[in-house]
C-alpha positions as CSV (number, residue, x, y, z in Angstrom):
1,M,-83.3,47.4,45.8
2,A,-85.5,48.0,42.8
3,N,-84.4,49.7,39.6
4,S,-86.4,52.0,37.5
5,N,-88.3,49.1,35.9
6,G,-89.3,47.6,39.3
7,Q,-86.8,44.7,39.2
8,K,-84.5,43.8,42.1
9,E,-80.8,44.4,41.5
10,P,-78.3,41.8,42.8
11,Q,-76.4,42.7,45.9
12,D,-72.8,43.8,45.6
13,G,-70.3,40.9,45.8
14,A,-72.9,38.2,45.1
15,A,-72.5,36.2,41.8
16,P,-75.6,35.4,39.9
17,E,-76.9,31.9,40.8
18,A,-77.0,30.8,37.1
19,A,-73.4,31.7,36.6
20,Q,-72.3,29.8,39.7
21,N,-74.2,26.7,38.6
22,S,-72.6,26.8,35.1
23,V,-69.1,26.8,36.5
24,H,-69.7,23.8,38.7
25,D,-71.5,21.8,36.0
26,K,-68.4,21.7,33.6
27,E,-66.0,18.7,33.7
28,P,-62.5,19.4,35.0
29,V,-59.9,19.9,32.2
30,V,-57.0,17.4,32.4
31,S,-53.9,18.5,30.6
32,K,-52.0,15.9,28.4
33,P,-48.3,15.4,29.0
34,Y,-46.1,17.6,26.7
35,V,-44.1,15.6,24.2
36,M,-40.7,17.1,23.2
37,P,-40.3,17.2,19.4
38,D,-37.2,14.9,19.6
39,D,-38.7,12.4,22.0
40,P,-39.1,9.0,20.4
41,E,-42.7,8.3,19.6
42,E,-44.2,4.8,19.7
43,G,-42.7,2.6,17.0
44,S,-39.6,4.6,16.4
45,V,-37.2,2.4,18.4
46,E,-36.6,0.3,15.3
47,A,-35.7,3.4,13.3
48,L,-33.2,4.5,16.0
49,T,-31.7,1.0,16.1
50,K,-31.3,1.1,12.3
51,D,-29.6,4.5,12.5
52,V,-27.2,3.3,15.1
53,A,-26.3,0.2,13.1
54,E,-25.8,2.4,10.0
55,A,-23.6,4.8,11.9
56,K,-21.5,1.9,13.3
57,D,-21.1,0.4,9.8
58,R,-19.9,3.8,8.5
59,M,-17.5,4.1,11.4
60,L,-16.1,0.6,10.8
61,R,-15.7,1.3,7.1
62,T,-13.9,4.5,7.8
63,L,-11.5,2.8,10.2
64,A,-10.8,0.0,7.6
65,E,-10.2,2.6,4.9
66,M,-7.8,4.5,7.2
67,E,-5.9,1.3,8.1
68,N,-5.6,0.4,4.4
69,L,-4.4,4.0,3.7
70,R,-1.8,3.6,6.4
71,K,-0.5,0.3,5.1
72,R,-0.5,1.7,1.5
73,T,1.4,4.8,2.6
74,A,3.9,2.7,4.5
75,K,4.5,0.5,1.5
76,E,4.9,3.5,-0.8
77,V,7.5,4.9,1.5
78,T,9.4,1.6,1.7
79,D,9.2,1.3,-2.1
80,A,10.5,4.8,-2.6
81,R,13.5,4.1,-0.4
82,T,14.2,0.7,-2.1
83,Y,13.5,1.5,-5.7
84,G,14.1,5.3,-5.8
85,I,17.6,4.8,-7.3
86,T,16.4,2.4,-10.1
87,A,17.1,4.8,-12.9
88,F,20.5,5.8,-11.5
89,A,21.4,2.2,-10.9
90,R,20.7,1.3,-14.5
91,D,23.1,4.0,-15.6
92,V,25.8,2.8,-13.2
93,L,25.5,-0.8,-14.7
94,D,27.1,0.5,-17.9
95,I,30.1,1.4,-15.9
96,A,30.2,-2.0,-14.2
97,D,29.9,-3.6,-17.7
98,N,32.8,-1.6,-19.1
99,L,35.0,-2.5,-16.2
100,Q,34.2,-6.1,-16.6
101,R,34.9,-6.0,-20.4
102,A,38.3,-4.3,-19.6
103,L,39.2,-7.1,-17.3
104,D,38.0,-9.8,-19.7
105,A,40.1,-8.3,-22.5
106,V,43.3,-9.2,-20.6
107,S,44.0,-12.9,-20.8
108,A,45.7,-14.9,-18.0
109,E,48.8,-15.3,-20.1
110,A,49.0,-11.5,-20.7
111,R,48.7,-10.9,-17.0
112,E,51.5,-13.2,-16.2
113,A,53.8,-11.6,-18.8
114,A,52.8,-8.0,-17.9
115,D,55.3,-5.7,-16.3
116,A,54.7,-4.2,-12.9
117,G,53.0,-1.0,-14.3
118,L,50.4,-3.0,-16.3
119,K,49.8,-5.4,-13.4
120,G,49.1,-2.4,-11.1
121,L,46.7,-1.0,-13.7
122,I,44.8,-4.3,-13.8
123,E,44.7,-4.6,-10.1
124,G,43.3,-1.0,-9.9
125,V,40.5,-1.8,-12.3
126,E,39.7,-4.9,-10.3
127,L,39.5,-2.9,-7.1
128,T,37.4,-0.3,-8.8
129,E,34.9,-2.9,-10.0
130,K,34.7,-4.5,-6.5
131,S,34.1,-1.1,-4.9
132,L,31.4,-0.3,-7.4
133,H,29.6,-3.6,-6.6
134,K,29.9,-3.0,-2.9
135,A,28.3,0.4,-3.4
136,L,25.5,-1.1,-5.4
137,E,24.9,-3.9,-2.8
138,K,24.8,-1.2,-0.1
139,N,21.9,0.3,-1.9
140,G,20.0,-2.9,-2.5
141,V,21.4,-3.8,-6.0
142,S,22.7,-7.3,-6.3
143,K,24.5,-9.0,-9.2
144,L,23.0,-12.3,-10.6
145,D,25.5,-15.1,-11.2
146,P,23.3,-17.9,-12.7
147,L,26.1,-20.0,-14.1
148,G,25.2,-23.7,-13.5
149,E,21.7,-22.8,-12.4
150,K,18.4,-23.9,-14.0
151,F,17.2,-21.3,-16.5
152,N,14.6,-19.0,-15.0
153,P,12.7,-16.7,-17.4
154,N,12.0,-14.3,-14.6
155,F,15.6,-13.5,-14.1
156,H,17.4,-14.7,-17.2
157,Q,17.1,-14.0,-20.9
158,A,18.3,-16.9,-23.2
159,M,20.5,-15.7,-26.1
160,Y,21.2,-19.1,-27.6
161,E,21.3,-22.8,-26.9
162,V,24.4,-24.9,-26.5
163,P,24.4,-28.7,-27.3
164,D,25.7,-30.3,-24.1
165,S,24.5,-33.7,-22.9
166,S,26.7,-33.6,-19.8
167,V,24.3,-31.3,-18.0
168,P,20.5,-31.3,-17.7
169,A,18.7,-29.5,-20.5
170,G,17.8,-25.9,-19.6
171,T,20.9,-25.3,-17.5
172,V,22.8,-22.0,-17.8
173,V,26.2,-22.9,-19.2
174,Q,27.4,-19.4,-20.1
175,V,26.7,-15.8,-18.9
176,V,27.0,-13.4,-21.8
177,Q,26.1,-10.4,-19.6
178,G,25.5,-10.3,-15.9
179,G,22.0,-9.5,-14.5
180,Y,21.1,-7.4,-11.5
181,T,18.2,-7.2,-9.1
182,I,17.1,-4.3,-6.9
183,G,15.1,-5.3,-3.9
184,E,12.7,-8.0,-5.1
185,R,12.6,-6.7,-8.7
186,V,14.7,-7.5,-11.7
187,L,16.8,-4.5,-12.6
188,R,18.2,-6.2,-15.7
189,P,17.9,-9.9,-16.6
190,A,21.1,-11.9,-17.2
191,L,21.9,-12.7,-20.8
192,V,22.7,-16.4,-20.9
193,A,23.3,-19.4,-23.0
194,V,21.3,-22.5,-22.2
195,S,22.2,-26.2,-22.6
196,K,20.2,-28.6,-24.7
197,G,20.3,-32.3,-25.4
198,G,20.9,-33.5,-21.9
199,A,18.5,-35.1,-19.5
200,K,15.6,-33.0,-18.3
201,S,16.3,-31.4,-14.9
């Protein structure tokens, strides 16, 4: 069928021959595989391995810190139980000293010559002193009795020296004031007299 210009019009439903040829001449499009943003790219395995190693190191450090904290807390709790009465125990030592001085003031001859009332008083003071020391020991406070022992500056404080060649030099020959320990610590050092002039121990 011709149009007004005398050219033939294409029939209905038929595509132009040039258009059909252009479609078949193009190369087929091949789509590339989609890569997720978080997918490891080539060469990133080393980075991931490093991240894992760092995370493991942080975890081990955290576990070690937690274990150290647990041990430190347990030690602080134990120390609080053992040494929590330190200040109170020091105050009680004055009472123990006064009881000891009261007993030392009564000589053996005076005890023998004392009447029943005075003997009862002396025995009462002795029982009180023993009860006080038992209460202290129950709470971890022990009395030092270094007489005859080698002088130890960690537990003893030397007041003076006594010439005595019958015992090794540096031996405690007299206790001026008793010392006390609480747990593994010195609550009060013992005041002592130390021998000199004898053979070295």
